PyMOL Python script that loads the backbone (N, CA, C, O; Angstrom):
from pymol import cmd

cmd.read_pdbstr("""\
ATOM      1  N   MET A   1      17.993   3.851  43.341  1.00  0.00           N
ATOM      2  CA  MET A   1      17.168   4.878  42.753  1.00  0.00           C
ATOM      3  C   MET A   1      17.175   4.750  41.237  1.00  0.00           C
ATOM      4  O   MET A   1      18.157   4.317  40.632  1.00  0.00           O
ATOM      5  N   ALA A   2      16.076   5.130  40.654  1.00  0.00           N
ATOM      6  CA  ALA A   2      15.959   5.069  39.202  1.00  0.00           C
ATOM      7  C   ALA A   2      16.661   6.261  38.568  1.00  0.00           C
ATOM      8  O   ALA A   2      16.699   7.358  39.125  1.00  0.00           O
ATOM      9  N   LYS A   3      17.214   6.013  37.389  1.00  0.00           N
ATOM     10  CA  LYS A   3      17.861   7.101  36.667  1.00  0.00           C
ATOM     11  C   LYS A   3      16.800   7.995  36.039  1.00  0.00           C
ATOM     12  O   LYS A   3      15.769   7.525  35.558  1.00  0.00           O
ATOM     13  N   THR A   4      17.073   9.264  36.054  1.00  0.00           N
ATOM     14  CA  THR A   4      16.167  10.187  35.384  1.00  0.00           C
ATOM     15  C   THR A   4      16.689  10.454  33.979  1.00  0.00           C
ATOM     16  O   THR A   4      17.898  10.532  33.761  1.00  0.00           O
ATOM     17  N   GLY A   5      15.779  10.592  33.037  1.00  0.00           N
ATOM     18  CA  GLY A   5      16.174  10.844  31.659  1.00  0.00           C
ATOM     19  C   GLY A   5      16.657  12.267  31.478  1.00  0.00           C
ATOM     20  O   GLY A   5      16.383  13.149  32.292  1.00  0.00           O
ATOM     21  N   LYS A   6      17.378  12.468  30.400  1.00  0.00           N
ATOM     22  CA  LYS A   6      17.853  13.809  30.102  1.00  0.00           C
ATOM     23  C   LYS A   6      16.690  14.687  29.695  1.00  0.00           C
ATOM     24  O   LYS A   6      15.737  14.214  29.076  1.00  0.00           O
ATOM     25  N   LYS A   7      16.761  15.942  30.034  1.00  0.00           N
ATOM     26  CA  LYS A   7      15.721  16.877  29.631  1.00  0.00           C
ATOM     27  C   LYS A   7      15.948  17.263  28.188  1.00  0.00           C
ATOM     28  O   LYS A   7      17.083  17.422  27.738  1.00  0.00           O
ATOM     29  N   LEU A   8      14.844  17.413  27.466  1.00  0.00           N
ATOM     30  CA  LEU A   8      14.941  17.797  26.063  1.00  0.00           C
ATOM     31  C   LEU A   8      15.180  19.295  25.934  1.00  0.00           C
ATOM     32  O   LEU A   8      14.733  20.087  26.764  1.00  0.00           O
ATOM     33  N   THR A   9      15.892  19.664  24.879  1.00  0.00           N
ATOM     34  CA  THR A   9      16.087  21.081  24.610  1.00  0.00           C
ATOM     35  C   THR A   9      14.820  21.628  23.972  1.00  0.00           C
ATOM     36  O   THR A   9      13.939  20.859  23.590  1.00  0.00           O
ATOM     37  N   ALA A  10      14.720  22.941  23.854  1.00  0.00           N
ATOM     38  CA  ALA A  10      13.535  23.559  23.264  1.00  0.00           C
ATOM     39  C   ALA A  10      13.360  23.118  21.813  1.00  0.00           C
ATOM     40  O   ALA A  10      12.237  22.877  21.371  1.00  0.00           O
ATOM     41  N   ALA A  11      14.457  23.012  21.072  1.00  0.00           N
ATOM     42  CA  ALA A  11      14.384  22.585  19.668  1.00  0.00           C
ATOM     43  C   ALA A  11      13.894  21.143  19.566  1.00  0.00           C
ATOM     44  O   ALA A  11      13.106  20.816  18.679  1.00  0.00           O
ATOM     45  N   GLN A  12      14.356  20.284  20.468  1.00  0.00           N
ATOM     46  CA  GLN A  12      13.908  18.896  20.460  1.00  0.00           C
ATOM     47  C   GLN A  12      12.426  18.792  20.793  1.00  0.00           C
ATOM     48  O   GLN A  12      11.708  17.982  20.206  1.00  0.00           O
ATOM     49  N   LYS A  13      11.969  19.611  21.734  1.00  0.00           N
ATOM     50  CA  LYS A  13      10.545  19.617  22.090  1.00  0.00           C
ATOM     51  C   LYS A  13       9.697  20.041  20.905  1.00  0.00           C
ATOM     52  O   LYS A  13       8.659  19.436  20.634  1.00  0.00           O
ATOM     53  N   ARG A  14      10.134  21.086  20.191  1.00  0.00           N
ATOM     54  CA  ARG A  14       9.391  21.552  19.016  1.00  0.00           C
ATOM     55  C   ARG A  14       9.340  20.483  17.933  1.00  0.00           C
ATOM     56  O   ARG A  14       8.297  20.264  17.319  1.00  0.00           O
ATOM     57  N   ALA A  15      10.473  19.816  17.701  1.00  0.00           N
ATOM     58  CA  ALA A  15      10.537  18.770  16.682  1.00  0.00           C
ATOM     59  C   ALA A  15       9.620  17.604  17.047  1.00  0.00           C
ATOM     60  O   ALA A  15       8.948  17.040  16.183  1.00  0.00           O
ATOM     61  N   ARG A  16       9.598  17.251  18.313  1.00  0.00           N
ATOM     62  CA  ARG A  16       8.735  16.167  18.769  1.00  0.00           C
ATOM     63  C   ARG A  16       7.261  16.514  18.631  1.00  0.00           C
ATOM     64  O   ARG A  16       6.443  15.684  18.236  1.00  0.00           O
ATOM     65  N   LYS A  17       6.944  17.760  18.967  1.00  0.00           N
ATOM     66  CA  LYS A  17       5.555  18.217  18.862  1.00  0.00           C
ATOM     67  C   LYS A  17       5.111  18.242  17.403  1.00  0.00           C
ATOM     68  O   LYS A  17       3.994  17.834  17.087  1.00  0.00           O
ATOM     69  N   LYS A  18       5.980  18.716  16.516  1.00  0.00           N
ATOM     70  CA  LYS A  18       5.652  18.765  15.096  1.00  0.00           C
ATOM     71  C   LYS A  18       5.440  17.362  14.532  1.00  0.00           C
ATOM     72  O   LYS A  18       4.508  17.139  13.759  1.00  0.00           O
ATOM     73  N   ALA A  19       6.295  16.421  14.911  1.00  0.00           N
ATOM     74  CA  ALA A  19       6.167  15.035  14.458  1.00  0.00           C
ATOM     75  C   ALA A  19       4.853  14.433  14.949  1.00  0.00           C
ATOM     76  O   ALA A  19       4.195  13.693  14.218  1.00  0.00           O
ATOM     77  N   ARG A  20       4.476  14.746  16.171  1.00  0.00           N
ATOM     78  CA  ARG A  20       3.219  14.226  16.728  1.00  0.00           C
ATOM     79  C   ARG A  20       2.021  14.770  15.978  1.00  0.00           C
ATOM     80  O   ARG A  20       1.079  14.032  15.688  1.00  0.00           O
ATOM     81  N   GLU A  21       2.050  16.074  15.658  1.00  0.00           N
ATOM     82  CA  GLU A  21       0.944  16.687  14.926  1.00  0.00           C
ATOM     83  C   GLU A  21       0.807  16.078  13.532  1.00  0.00           C
ATOM     84  O   GLU A  21      -0.308  15.819  13.078  1.00  0.00           O
ATOM     85  N   GLU A  22       1.923  15.848  12.852  1.00  0.00           N
ATOM     86  CA  GLU A  22       1.888  15.228  11.531  1.00  0.00           C
ATOM     87  C   GLU A  22       1.349  13.808  11.605  1.00  0.00           C
ATOM     88  O   GLU A  22       0.584  13.383  10.739  1.00  0.00           O
ATOM     89  N   ARG A  23       1.747  13.077  12.634  1.00  0.00           N
ATOM     90  CA  ARG A  23       1.270  11.709  12.815  1.00  0.00           C
ATOM     91  C   ARG A  23      -0.227  11.696  13.071  1.00  0.00           C
ATOM     92  O   ARG A  23      -0.932  10.816  12.577  1.00  0.00           O
ATOM     93  N   GLN A  24      -0.724  12.668  13.842  1.00  0.00           N
ATOM     94  CA  GLN A  24      -2.159  12.728  14.127  1.00  0.00           C
ATOM     95  C   GLN A  24      -2.955  13.057  12.870  1.00  0.00           C
ATOM     96  O   GLN A  24      -4.078  12.577  12.714  1.00  0.00           O
ATOM     97  N   LYS A  25      -2.397  13.867  11.966  1.00  0.00           N
ATOM     98  CA  LYS A  25      -3.080  14.182  10.717  1.00  0.00           C
ATOM     99  C   LYS A  25      -3.107  12.986   9.783  1.00  0.00           C
ATOM    100  O   LYS A  25      -4.056  12.817   9.017  1.00  0.00           O
ATOM    101  N   LYS A  26      -2.082  12.158   9.838  1.00  0.00           N
ATOM    102  CA  LYS A  26      -1.944  11.041   8.911  1.00  0.00           C
ATOM    103  C   LYS A  26      -2.689   9.785   9.374  1.00  0.00           C
ATOM    104  O   LYS A  26      -3.204   9.037   8.543  1.00  0.00           O
ATOM    105  N   TYR A  27      -2.753   9.548  10.671  1.00  0.00           N
ATOM    106  CA  TYR A  27      -3.352   8.323  11.213  1.00  0.00           C
ATOM    107  C   TYR A  27      -4.488   8.641  12.174  1.00  0.00           C
ATOM    108  O   TYR A  27      -4.597   9.756  12.684  1.00  0.00           O
ATOM    109  N   MET A  28      -5.338   7.637  12.414  1.00  0.00           N
ATOM    110  CA  MET A  28      -6.371   7.754  13.436  1.00  0.00           C
ATOM    111  C   MET A  28      -6.478   6.429  14.175  1.00  0.00           C
ATOM    112  O   MET A  28      -6.090   5.382  13.658  1.00  0.00           O
ATOM    113  N   TRP A  29      -7.008   6.488  15.384  1.00  0.00           N
ATOM    114  CA  TRP A  29      -7.143   5.303  16.223  1.00  0.00           C
ATOM    115  C   TRP A  29      -8.563   4.784  16.142  1.00  0.00           C
ATOM    116  O   TRP A  29      -9.516   5.557  16.249  1.00  0.00           O
ATOM    117  N   VAL A  30      -8.716   3.473  15.954  1.00  0.00           N
ATOM    118  CA  VAL A  30     -10.019   2.816  15.928  1.00  0.00           C
ATOM    119  C   VAL A  30      -9.919   1.506  16.707  1.00  0.00           C
ATOM    120  O   VAL A  30      -8.824   1.027  16.999  1.00  0.00           O
ATOM    121  N   PHE A  31     -11.068   0.941  17.035  1.00  0.00           N
ATOM    122  CA  PHE A  31     -11.103  -0.356  17.708  1.00  0.00           C
ATOM    123  C   PHE A  31     -11.395  -1.443  16.692  1.00  0.00           C
ATOM    124  O   PHE A  31     -12.374  -1.358  15.951  1.00  0.00           O
ATOM    125  N   MET A  32     -10.535  -2.483  16.653  1.00  0.00           N
ATOM    126  CA  MET A  32     -10.748  -3.656  15.808  1.00  0.00           C
ATOM    127  C   MET A  32     -10.543  -4.891  16.667  1.00  0.00           C
ATOM    128  O   MET A  32      -9.499  -5.054  17.298  1.00  0.00           O
ATOM    129  N   ASN A  33     -11.535  -5.752  16.689  1.00  0.00           N
ATOM    130  CA  ASN A  33     -11.466  -6.989  17.467  1.00  0.00           C
ATOM    131  C   ASN A  33     -11.138  -6.731  18.932  1.00  0.00           C
ATOM    132  O   ASN A  33     -10.391  -7.489  19.550  1.00  0.00           O
ATOM    133  N   GLY A  34     -11.695  -5.665  19.482  1.00  0.00           N
ATOM    134  CA  GLY A  34     -11.492  -5.353  20.885  1.00  0.00           C
ATOM    135  C   GLY A  34     -10.156  -4.730  21.217  1.00  0.00           C
ATOM    136  O   GLY A  34      -9.819  -4.567  22.390  1.00  0.00           O
ATOM    137  N   LYS A  35      -9.392  -4.380  20.199  1.00  0.00           N
ATOM    138  CA  LYS A  35      -8.089  -3.753  20.432  1.00  0.00           C
ATOM    139  C   LYS A  35      -8.046  -2.410  19.723  1.00  0.00           C
ATOM    140  O   LYS A  35      -8.666  -2.222  18.677  1.00  0.00           O
ATOM    141  N   GLN A  36      -7.316  -1.497  20.302  1.00  0.00           N
ATOM    142  CA  GLN A  36      -7.172  -0.186  19.710  1.00  0.00           C
ATOM    143  C   GLN A  36      -5.978  -0.215  18.747  1.00  0.00           C
ATOM    144  O   GLN A  36      -4.854  -0.523  19.145  1.00  0.00           O
ATOM    145  N   VAL A  37      -6.240   0.109  17.475  1.00  0.00           N
ATOM    146  CA  VAL A  37      -5.192   0.079  16.463  1.00  0.00           C
ATOM    147  C   VAL A  37      -5.151   1.400  15.711  1.00  0.00           C
ATOM    148  O   VAL A  37      -6.136   2.136  15.665  1.00  0.00           O
ATOM    149  N   ARG A  38      -3.995   1.690  15.121  1.00  0.00           N
ATOM    150  CA  ARG A  38      -3.821   2.917  14.362  1.00  0.00           C
ATOM    151  C   ARG A  38      -3.915   2.589  12.879  1.00  0.00           C
ATOM    152  O   ARG A  38      -3.228   1.690  12.395  1.00  0.00           O
ATOM    153  N   ILE A  39      -4.773   3.322  12.148  1.00  0.00           N
ATOM    154  CA  ILE A  39      -4.911   3.130  10.710  1.00  0.00           C
ATOM    155  C   ILE A  39      -4.756   4.478  10.021  1.00  0.00           C
ATOM    156  O   ILE A  39      -4.895   5.525  10.653  1.00  0.00           O
ATOM    157  N   LYS A  40      -4.465   4.448   8.713  1.00  0.00           N
ATOM    158  CA  LYS A  40      -4.350   5.686   7.951  1.00  0.00           C
ATOM    159  C   LYS A  40      -5.717   6.323   7.806  1.00  0.00           C
ATOM    160  O   LYS A  40      -6.722   5.627   7.657  1.00  0.00           O
ATOM    161  N   ARG A  41      -5.756   7.638   7.849  1.00  0.00           N
ATOM    162  CA  ARG A  41      -7.002   8.363   7.659  1.00  0.00           C
ATOM    163  C   ARG A  41      -7.422   8.295   6.193  1.00  0.00           C
ATOM    164  O   ARG A  41      -6.566   8.233   5.310  1.00  0.00           O
ATOM    165  N   PRO A  42      -8.720   8.307   5.924  1.00  0.00           N
ATOM    166  CA  PRO A  42      -9.165   8.335   4.527  1.00  0.00           C
ATOM    167  C   PRO A  42      -8.811   9.687   3.907  1.00  0.00           C
ATOM    168  O   PRO A  42      -8.753  10.693   4.615  1.00  0.00           O
ATOM    169  N   PRO A  43      -8.574   9.721   2.595  1.00  0.00           N
ATOM    170  CA  PRO A  43      -8.208  10.986   1.956  1.00  0.00           C
ATOM    171  C   PRO A  43      -9.351  11.998   2.019  1.00  0.00           C
ATOM    172  O   PRO A  43     -10.523  11.633   1.921  1.00  0.00           O
ATOM    173  N   THR A  44      -8.994  13.278   2.183  1.00  0.00           N
ATOM    174  CA  THR A  44      -9.997  14.333   2.276  1.00  0.00           C
ATOM    175  C   THR A  44      -9.628  15.484   1.352  1.00  0.00           C
ATOM    176  O   THR A  44      -8.468  15.655   0.975  1.00  0.00           O
ATOM    177  N   ILE A  45     -10.637  16.269   0.996  1.00  0.00           N
ATOM    178  CA  ILE A  45     -10.470  17.488   0.227  1.00  0.00           C
ATOM    179  C   ILE A  45     -11.183  18.583   1.003  1.00  0.00           C
ATOM    180  O   ILE A  45     -12.378  18.472   1.274  1.00  0.00           O
ATOM    181  N   GLU A  46     -10.470  19.626   1.359  1.00  0.00           N
ATOM    182  CA  GLU A  46     -11.033  20.739   2.124  1.00  0.00           C
ATOM    183  C   GLU A  46     -11.769  20.249   3.369  1.00  0.00           C
ATOM    184  O   GLU A  46     -12.878  20.697   3.663  1.00  0.00           O
ATOM    185  N   GLU A  47     -11.146  19.334   4.088  1.00  0.00           N
ATOM    186  CA  GLU A  47     -11.685  18.773   5.338  1.00  0.00           C
ATOM    187  C   GLU A  47     -12.992  18.001   5.136  1.00  0.00           C
ATOM    188  O   GLU A  47     -13.735  17.787   6.094  1.00  0.00           O
ATOM    189  N   MET A  48     -13.279  17.580   3.898  1.00  0.00           N
ATOM    190  CA  MET A  48     -14.470  16.781   3.603  1.00  0.00           C
ATOM    191  C   MET A  48     -14.010  15.449   3.026  1.00  0.00           C
ATOM    192  O   MET A  48     -12.961  15.370   2.387  1.00  0.00           O
ATOM    193  N   ASP A  49     -14.795  14.409   3.252  1.00  0.00           N
ATOM    194  CA  ASP A  49     -14.529  13.122   2.647  1.00  0.00           C
ATOM    195  C   ASP A  49     -14.597  13.277   1.129  1.00  0.00           C
ATOM    196  O   ASP A  49     -15.389  14.077   0.629  1.00  0.00           O
ATOM    197  N   MET A  50     -13.785  12.529   0.392  1.00  0.00           N
ATOM    198  CA  MET A  50     -13.744  12.692  -1.059  1.00  0.00           C
ATOM    199  C   MET A  50     -15.097  12.439  -1.706  1.00  0.00           C
ATOM    200  O   MET A  50     -15.494  13.187  -2.599  1.00  0.00           O
ATOM    201  N   ASP A  51     -15.813  11.408  -1.280  1.00  0.00           N
ATOM    202  CA  ASP A  51     -17.124  11.109  -1.861  1.00  0.00           C
ATOM    203  C   ASP A  51     -18.109  12.235  -1.611  1.00  0.00           C
ATOM    204  O   ASP A  51     -18.865  12.610  -2.508  1.00  0.00           O
ATOM    205  N   GLU A  52     -18.107  12.776  -0.406  1.00  0.00           N
ATOM    206  CA  GLU A  52     -19.004  13.878  -0.076  1.00  0.00           C
ATOM    207  C   GLU A  52     -18.663  15.127  -0.890  1.00  0.00           C
ATOM    208  O   GLU A  52     -19.561  15.835  -1.345  1.00  0.00           O
ATOM    209  N   PHE A  53     -17.371  15.398  -1.073  1.00  0.00           N
ATOM    210  CA  PHE A  53     -16.945  16.559  -1.859  1.00  0.00           C
ATOM    211  C   PHE A  53     -17.409  16.417  -3.307  1.00  0.00           C
ATOM    212  O   PHE A  53     -17.910  17.375  -3.895  1.00  0.00           O
ATOM    213  N   ILE A  54     -17.245  15.235  -3.878  1.00  0.00           N
ATOM    214  CA  ILE A  54     -17.681  14.993  -5.257  1.00  0.00           C
ATOM    215  C   ILE A  54     -19.187  15.141  -5.362  1.00  0.00           C
ATOM    216  O   ILE A  54     -19.687  15.753  -6.305  1.00  0.00           O
ATOM    217  N   ARG A  55     -19.919  14.584  -4.399  1.00  0.00           N
ATOM    218  CA  ARG A  55     -21.375  14.661  -4.414  1.00  0.00           C
ATOM    219  C   ARG A  55     -21.867  16.113  -4.386  1.00  0.00           C
ATOM    220  O   ARG A  55     -22.856  16.451  -5.037  1.00  0.00           O
ATOM    221  N   CYS A  56     -21.172  16.963  -3.632  1.00  0.00           N
ATOM    222  CA  CYS A  56     -21.597  18.355  -3.488  1.00  0.00           C
ATOM    223  C   CYS A  56     -21.181  19.232  -4.664  1.00  0.00           C
ATOM    224  O   CYS A  56     -21.899  20.170  -5.009  1.00  0.00           O
ATOM    225  N   ASN A  57     -20.042  18.949  -5.285  1.00  0.00           N
ATOM    226  CA  ASN A  57     -19.467  19.895  -6.242  1.00  0.00           C
ATOM    227  C   ASN A  57     -19.427  19.443  -7.699  1.00  0.00           C
ATOM    228  O   ASN A  57     -19.177  20.273  -8.572  1.00  0.00           O
ATOM    229  N   ALA A  58     -19.658  18.188  -7.995  1.00  0.00           N
ATOM    230  CA  ALA A  58     -19.536  17.714  -9.370  1.00  0.00           C
ATOM    231  C   ALA A  58     -20.796  18.016 -10.167  1.00  0.00           C
ATOM    232  O   ALA A  58     -21.907  17.975  -9.639  1.00  0.00           O
ATOM    233  N   ASP A  59     -20.603  18.321 -11.455  1.00  0.00           N
ATOM    234  CA  ASP A  59     -21.757  18.538 -12.325  1.00  0.00           C
ATOM    235  C   ASP A  59     -22.125  17.214 -12.995  1.00  0.00           C
ATOM    236  O   ASP A  59     -21.310  16.292 -13.039  1.00  0.00           O
ATOM    237  N   PRO A  60     -23.340  17.120 -13.512  1.00  0.00           N
ATOM    238  CA  PRO A  60     -23.807  15.849 -14.092  1.00  0.00           C
ATOM    239  C   PRO A  60     -22.947  15.340 -15.249  1.00  0.00           C
ATOM    240  O   PRO A  60     -22.801  14.129 -15.411  1.00  0.00           O
ATOM    241  N   ILE A  61     -22.379  16.235 -16.053  1.00  0.00           N
ATOM    242  CA  ILE A  61     -21.555  15.797 -17.181  1.00  0.00           C
ATOM    243  C   ILE A  61     -20.304  15.083 -16.664  1.00  0.00           C
ATOM    244  O   ILE A  61     -19.939  14.024 -17.174  1.00  0.00           O
ATOM    245  N   TRP A  62     -19.646  15.663 -15.650  1.00  0.00           N
ATOM    246  CA  TRP A  62     -18.446  15.039 -15.098  1.00  0.00           C
ATOM    247  C   TRP A  62     -18.784  13.691 -14.474  1.00  0.00           C
ATOM    248  O   TRP A  62     -18.044  12.723 -14.648  1.00  0.00           O
ATOM    249  N   LEU A  63     -19.894  13.623 -13.752  1.00  0.00           N
ATOM    250  CA  LEU A  63     -20.310  12.359 -13.135  1.00  0.00           C
ATOM    251  C   LEU A  63     -20.562  11.300 -14.199  1.00  0.00           C
ATOM    252  O   LEU A  63     -20.189  10.140 -14.026  1.00  0.00           O
ATOM    253  N   HIS A  64     -21.198  11.700 -15.305  1.00  0.00           N
ATOM    254  CA  HIS A  64     -21.495  10.759 -16.383  1.00  0.00           C
ATOM    255  C   HIS A  64     -20.198  10.281 -17.045  1.00  0.00           C
ATOM    256  O   HIS A  64     -20.056   9.092 -17.330  1.00  0.00           O
ATOM    257  N   GLN A  65     -19.253  11.191 -17.291  1.00  0.00           N
ATOM    258  CA  GLN A  65     -17.990  10.827 -17.930  1.00  0.00           C
ATOM    259  C   GLN A  65     -17.170   9.884 -17.057  1.00  0.00           C
ATOM    260  O   GLN A  65     -16.450   9.033 -17.579  1.00  0.00           O
ATOM    261  N   ASN A  66     -17.267  10.019 -15.751  1.00  0.00           N
ATOM    262  CA  ASN A  66     -16.499   9.182 -14.834  1.00  0.00           C
ATOM    263  C   ASN A  66     -17.308   8.015 -14.279  1.00  0.00           C
ATOM    264  O   ASN A  66     -16.937   7.411 -13.273  1.00  0.00           O
ATOM    265  N   GLU A  67     -18.403   7.709 -14.940  1.00  0.00           N
ATOM    266  CA  GLU A  67     -19.248   6.555 -14.609  1.00  0.00           C
ATOM    267  C   GLU A  67     -19.701   6.542 -13.162  1.00  0.00           C
ATOM    268  O   GLU A  67     -19.655   5.511 -12.490  1.00  0.00           O
ATOM    269  N   MET A  68     -20.141   7.704 -12.690  1.00  0.00           N
ATOM    270  CA  MET A  68     -20.685   7.822 -11.336  1.00  0.00           C
ATOM    271  C   MET A  68     -22.148   8.222 -11.422  1.00  0.00           C
ATOM    272  O   MET A  68     -22.599   9.144 -10.742  1.00  0.00           O
ATOM    273  N   ARG A  69     -22.870   7.521 -12.261  1.00  0.00           N
ATOM    274  CA  ARG A  69     -24.270   7.869 -12.513  1.00  0.00           C
ATOM    275  C   ARG A  69     -25.138   7.737 -11.268  1.00  0.00           C
ATOM    276  O   ARG A  69     -26.169   8.400 -11.157  1.00  0.00           O
ATOM    277  N   GLN A  70     -24.730   6.889 -10.335  1.00  0.00           N
ATOM    278  CA  GLN A  70     -25.515   6.696  -9.124  1.00  0.00           C
ATOM    279  C   GLN A  70     -25.548   7.953  -8.263  1.00  0.00           C
ATOM    280  O   GLN A  70     -26.438   8.098  -7.425  1.00  0.00           O
ATOM    281  N   LEU A  71     -24.590   8.870  -8.453  1.00  0.00           N
ATOM    282  CA  LEU A  71     -24.560  10.098  -7.663  1.00  0.00           C
ATOM    283  C   LEU A  71     -25.357  11.233  -8.303  1.00  0.00           C
ATOM    284  O   LEU A  71     -25.624  12.250  -7.664  1.00  0.00           O
ATOM    285  N   MET A  72     -25.731  11.054  -9.556  1.00  0.00           N
ATOM    286  CA  MET A  72     -26.461  12.119 -10.241  1.00  0.00           C
ATOM    287  C   MET A  72     -27.849  12.270  -9.621  1.00  0.00           C
ATOM    288  O   MET A  72     -28.517  11.284  -9.313  1.00  0.00           O
ATOM    289  N   ALA A  73     -28.257  13.494  -9.449  1.00  0.00           N
ATOM    290  CA  ALA A  73     -29.571  13.761  -8.864  1.00  0.00           C
ATOM    291  C   ALA A  73     -30.654  13.426  -9.886  1.00  0.00           C
ATOM    292  O   ALA A  73     -30.549  13.796 -11.055  1.00  0.00           O
ATOM    293  N   MET A  74     -31.652  12.751  -9.457  1.00  0.00           N
ATOM    294  CA  MET A  74     -32.763  12.381 -10.326  1.00  0.00           C
ATOM    295  C   MET A  74     -33.892  13.400 -10.170  1.00  0.00           C
ATOM    296  O   MET A  74     -34.984  13.073  -9.705  1.00  0.00           O
ATOM    297  N   ASN A  75     -33.606  14.631 -10.564  1.00  0.00           N
ATOM    298  CA  ASN A  75     -34.597  15.695 -10.448  1.00  0.00           C
ATOM    299  C   ASN A  75     -35.151  16.007 -11.829  1.00  0.00           C
ATOM    300  O   ASN A  75     -34.408  16.465 -12.698  1.00  0.00           O
ATOM    301  N   ASP A  76     -36.453  15.767 -12.054  1.00  0.00           N
ATOM    302  CA  ASP A  76     -37.076  15.984 -13.344  1.00  0.00           C
ATOM    303  C   ASP A  76     -37.292  17.459 -13.646  1.00  0.00           C
ATOM    304  O   ASP A  76     -37.522  17.810 -14.803  1.00  0.00           O
ATOM    305  N   HIS A  77     -37.227  18.330 -12.658  1.00  0.00           N
ATOM    306  CA  HIS A  77     -37.541  19.735 -12.861  1.00  0.00           C
ATOM    307  C   HIS A  77     -36.320  20.547 -13.265  1.00  0.00           C
ATOM    308  O   HIS A  77     -36.443  21.763 -13.412  1.00  0.00           O
ATOM    309  N   ASP A  78     -35.160  19.953 -13.452  1.00  0.00           N
ATOM    310  CA  ASP A  78     -33.982  20.687 -13.900  1.00  0.00           C
ATOM    311  C   ASP A  78     -34.181  21.132 -15.347  1.00  0.00           C
ATOM    312  O   ASP A  78     -34.508  20.316 -16.208  1.00  0.00           O
ATOM    313  N   GLY A  79     -33.989  22.392 -15.611  1.00  0.00           N
ATOM    314  CA  GLY A  79     -34.068  22.910 -16.968  1.00  0.00           C
ATOM    315  C   GLY A  79     -35.472  23.307 -17.412  1.00  0.00           C
ATOM    316  O   GLY A  79     -35.623  23.873 -18.494  1.00  0.00           O
ATOM    317  N   GLU A  80     -36.485  23.037 -16.633  1.00  0.00           N
ATOM    318  CA  GLU A  80     -37.848  23.442 -17.005  1.00  0.00           C
ATOM    319  C   GLU A  80     -38.104  24.861 -16.534  1.00  0.00           C
ATOM    320  O   GLU A  80     -37.685  25.262 -15.447  1.00  0.00           O
ATOM    321  N   GLU A  81     -38.798  25.610 -17.373  1.00  0.00           N
ATOM    322  CA  GLU A  81     -39.154  26.973 -16.995  1.00  0.00           C
ATOM    323  C   GLU A  81     -40.543  26.982 -16.382  1.00  0.00           C
ATOM    324  O   GLU A  81     -41.411  26.185 -16.739  1.00  0.00           O
ATOM    325  N   LEU A  82     -40.726  27.906 -15.449  1.00  0.00           N
ATOM    326  CA  LEU A  82     -42.038  28.013 -14.798  1.00  0.00           C
ATOM    327  C   LEU A  82     -42.852  29.114 -15.397  1.00  0.00           C
ATOM    328  O   LEU A  82     -43.984  29.347 -14.972  1.00  0.00           O
TER     329      LEU A  82
END
""", "prot")
cmd.dss("prot")
cmd.show_as("cartoon", "prot")
cmd.util.cbc("prot")
cmd.orient("prot")
């Protein structure tokens, strides 16, 4: 007969669950070359991708100072009065 493993205590179960949750936040699974591999998740701000967050919240002066001119909106009607 096969040996059965020891049962975990409640504290051990909680610690294992917490470690799993942290690992899931830090890594994600993707397919590369037909195999499933774990890679680090891209950095996020408020559950948004960093590029998307910058695109939504940055003002034109900050974008210009940080050489992100490609993200600046090309709207000619900014600042014109009707």
